[in-house]
N, C-alpha and C positions, 0 to 999 in steps of 0.2 A: 532560538525557540521564539514564535510568535508572541508578541507583547500580550500579556493576559489581561482578560477582559471578562465581562459578564455574559459575552455573547457564545461561548463555546457551549458545543452539544456534547465533545467527545474530548478529556483531556488526558493524556499519558505525561507521568513526571517521573524522571530518572528510572526507567524500565530497565531490568538486566532480567535476562532469561539464558538458560544454558541446557545443553542435552550432554546426558551423561550416558557414553558408550564405552564399549570395551578398550578402546585406544585411549580414553581420557575424557575430559570436560571439554565439549564446545561450546565457545563463549559466542553466542549468536547474537545477544542484544546487549549493551554495553552502556545504559545509562541514557537510553532515548527519552526526550521529552518533546512533546508536540500537542497542539490545539487544532479540532476540527470546529471551526465556527458554523453556528446554525444557518442551513441554506447555502452554504458555500462550499467550494472545492478546494481541496489542499491535493499535493502531490508529493509523493516520496520517490526519488531518483537515485541510481547508484547502479554500479557493476552486479551481476550476478554472484550470490553468496556473500552478500554485504548485510544482510539481516533484514530486508525489508518483509519478506513473506514471514519471517519468524515474527515480527512486530504484531502483523495483521493477525497470526494466529494466536498471539498472547491475548490480544484483546477481546477475542471471541473465547478463549480458554479452549482452544483446540489444539493445543501442544500434543504430539505424541506421549506415551507413557514415559518415553525417557527424558523429555522436555520438563522443566520446571522455572518457573519465574521465582527468582531468588530476591528480588528487591523491586522497589517502586510501587507506583499507585496507578491506576486506570480507572478514570471516573467517568461516569455516564450520567447526563441530565435528563432525567424522566419528563413526561409529560406534564406532571403535576408540578414541575420545577425540583424536585427531590434530586439531590446528588447520591448516586449510588457507585460504590467501591466494587468495581468486577473483580478485583484480585482478590477481594475477601470471601467471595462466593466460591461454594463447592463447584469444581469443573462438571458435574453431572447432576447437580442440584436443580432444583424446580426452578429457582430465581433465574438463574443464568441461562437455563434453557427456554424461558419464556422470553428473553432479552434477545437471545441467538436466533436469528429468523424472524422474529417479530418486530423488533425495534432496530436491531443492527442485522444487516443481511451481507453477505459476501458473494462476489463473482470469483470462482477459483481459477487458477491458471490455465488449465486443460481442459476442456468440457469433455473431451473422449475418456479420460481417466476419472473425472469428477462425477459424470453420470452412470447409472447402473445399466449396464449393457442387456441385462435379462428383464428389465422391466420398461414399461412404455413410459413414452414422456408424460403422459396424463398421470400415470399412477404416481410419477416422482413429484410432479407439482402439486398435485391433490393431496400426496402426503404432509407437504408443507403446510398447505392451506388448512386443512382439518386439525393438524397440530396446534394451532392458534388460533383458529378461528372455529365457533360453533355452526358449521354449515354441515348440510346433507351432503351424501356422496354426490348426487346429481347437481345441487349447488356448487359444490367443488368443482365438478367437472365441467359445469358452464362458466365459473371462473377461469379455468384453465384455458379453455378456448378463447376466451376474451383476452387473456393476457399474451397467448400465442399471437392473436390478430394485432395486438397493440404493440407487438415488436415486429410488426411485418411481417409474419411467416404467412404465406400464401394458403389458402384453402384449410385454414387453422381447424375446423370441424371435424375433419379428415386425418389430419396429419397428427392431430393430438394422440392418436392410438397407436402411432408408430414408435420405432424403438432409436435411440439416438443413432445405431451406425447407418440408420437410414436417412439421416439428415446431412447435410453438407457440413463443412467446417462452421461455415459462417451462420448456419441455421442453429448449430448446436450450441455457439456462443449466445445467440439470441435467445435460447431456451432456457440458459443458465440465467441470463437477464431477467427473463419472465419469472422463473423459479425464486430470484431473489427479491423481486417487487410483490409477489405472490401476497404478502401478509401487510402491504403498506408500510415499510421500514421507515425510519427517519435517518438512519446514516446506511449508506451503502458503501461497502469497501471492494474496490477492484483491482484484483491483482493479476497484472498483465492481461487485460481483457482482450487484446489483439495479437498475442503471440501465434505464431503459427498461421495467420490470415495473410492473404494477398492484400496489395494496398488499394484496391477498389473494396473488398469488403471491410477492411479496416476503417475506412472512410465512413462507410455505412453503420458500423457499429458505433464509431464515435459519436456521429450525429445522432444516431438513435439515444445514445446515454446524455447527449445535451438537451434532448427533447424532453426525456423522461426527467431528468433533474429539473427541469422548469416546470414542467406539469404536476409534480410530485412533491416540489418544495425541498429536495433530498440535500442531505449533506452529505457530499462524496469524499472519499479517500482514494485517490488511484496511485498505485503502485506500478511502477516499470521502469525500465532502462532505457526506453526511448523518449529522447529529450524533444523530437517532434511532437509527440503526443502530449507531454507535459505543457508545452508552450501554447497547445491549442485548447486543453481541457481545464486547466487550474489555474487560480488566480495567486495562491502562495505555495512555495516549494520549499521541500526539506531536501537536502544533499545528504546522502548516509553512505558511510564507509567504514566497514568492518564493525558494524555494530554499533556506530554512534554517528549523531546529527553533526556533520563538519561545518555546515554552512546553511542559513534559513532566510528567506525573504521573498519579495513578491516577484511574480515570474518576470517584471521588468529588471528588478535587483539583479537577479541570476543571470538573466540572458545578456542583459547590457553592461552590468558592471559586476561581473563573477570576482570574488576577493580571495577565495581559497585556490590554492594550486590544484587541487584535485578537480575543483569544479572547472576550472580553466581547462584543463586537460580533458575532461569530458565533453566539454563544447567544442574544443579542437578536434575532437576524434569523429564528430558526426560528418559524414561524407556531404561535399558540396555539390550542387547542380551544375555550377560553373566553376571550373578551376584550370588552371595552366596545364597544358601539355605534360606529360610525366609527371604531375604533381603527385606525391604520395598522401594517402591518408594519416594526418598524426595519429600516434599510438601511444597509449601511457606505458612507460617503461616498466618493466616487471610483471608482477602477477599478485593478488590478493593474497597477503599471506595466511597461514593456516591459522584457524579459529581456535586450534587445540593450543597453541603457543602464541599469546599476542605479542606484538612488540611493546617494547618499554617507551614511555615518552608519547609522543604525537603517532598515533595509528597510521599515518601517512608517511614518515620518514624516510621509509626504506625505499619509496617510490619517486619522493618529491625531486622537483628539478630546482626548487629554493632552499633546499636543506641547509640549516644554518649550524650544523655540528652538534656538539653537546646539549645546546639549549633544547633543540627539537628530540633529541635520542634519549633524554633523561628527564624532560618534564612533561607534563600532559597540559595542553592549552584548555583554557576556559572559553566560553561564548564570550565575545565583545561585540559590542554595537558599532556598526560602521554606517548605520542609517536609521531613519525612524523606524523601519520595520526589517532592518537587515542585520543579521548577526553572524558572526565566523568564530571559528576555533583555530586559531592560526597565529605563532608568534610573529608573524610578519606583521599582525595588524594588533598585537597586544602591548599595551604601554608597560607592561612588565615582563621582561623576558624571562625569569624565573620564577617559577610557580611553587617550588619545593615538593612537587609529586614524583621525587625519583623513584 
C-alpha cells in the first residue's frame, strides 16, 4: 500500500467483499488497501477475475443484491475536508446517491451494455445532470451538447439526440466519459475504458482522458489488464491477484524493478514489438484458482515459478517495504519466513 499521507481523497482499508450464490460464497475482494491521492492517478492491474471491478463497485456501493461488503472501510474526503465512511452508508440512501455520480463517477467497462438502447444519449446524460444539479431541461440539454463537444464528438448538437447503437464503439466510449464528467466529479473510476476498441481509437480515448484529468484536476483510478495503458496513464500502480494487492509501487518501481513473481510474469506475458524469430510469448502457468475455494497460504503459490514449499503453502505473506514507495507481499522478500497464518 502507498505510504499514508494527508493528500488522499479516497482511501480503502482492508476491504473484503463476497457474492453469495447457489454454488457457495465467491470471495471476490480479500483485504484490499489502497489510496487515491488528490489530483493524481493510480492504476489497478491484474488478470480477469482478480477482483478489480468488484473493488470499484464496492467503492460506489454498486454491488448486486448477491454481493456484500463483509469487512473494511472506504473513506472519502469531501470538499470541506470532512472524511466520510462510504461503507457505513445505505446502498440506496440519499447520501451515497449524492456522492455517486456527483463526487465520484465511473466509466463502465462496456458502453453498449451500460447505456440504455431505448433512450437517446441526451436523455441519459441529462438524467445524470438533473439528478445532481438544479438545472432546467433546456439547460441540461445545452450542458449535454457542451460535454459531447468537449469529448470530441463531431456535430454534437445533432448527435446528442441519437441512440447509442447509432454511435461507433469509440463514440459510445466518449459518450460514457461525457456522462461521467456531467457533474464535475472529483474522482473518476475508469473500468477498462479501452476494451474492444482498435488501437487508434484506444490512443484517442487515452489522450482524451489525460487532457480531461488535467483540465478538471481529477483524481483517477484506472482499472485494466493492459500494462501498456498503465505505463502511459498512471503514476502509482497496484498489482492485484485473487482479490488481494500483491505488489504496489510507482510505475517505475513496477516496470523497472518488479519484485513479486506474479508481477514479473505479467510483464513477461506482454508481446514484444521486436523479438527473435520463432520466439513465443511467455504465459503464466495454470489459471486463476476458483474464488469459491481460495488456496491456503499465498494466493499465488499454485502458479508460482519461485514456490518455496510449505512456507508459501501454509502461510500468508504480509506487505513488506522494498523501497521508499514500493511494497510486496511475497516470502522471497520477507525477513520472516513464517507468519503463523496457517
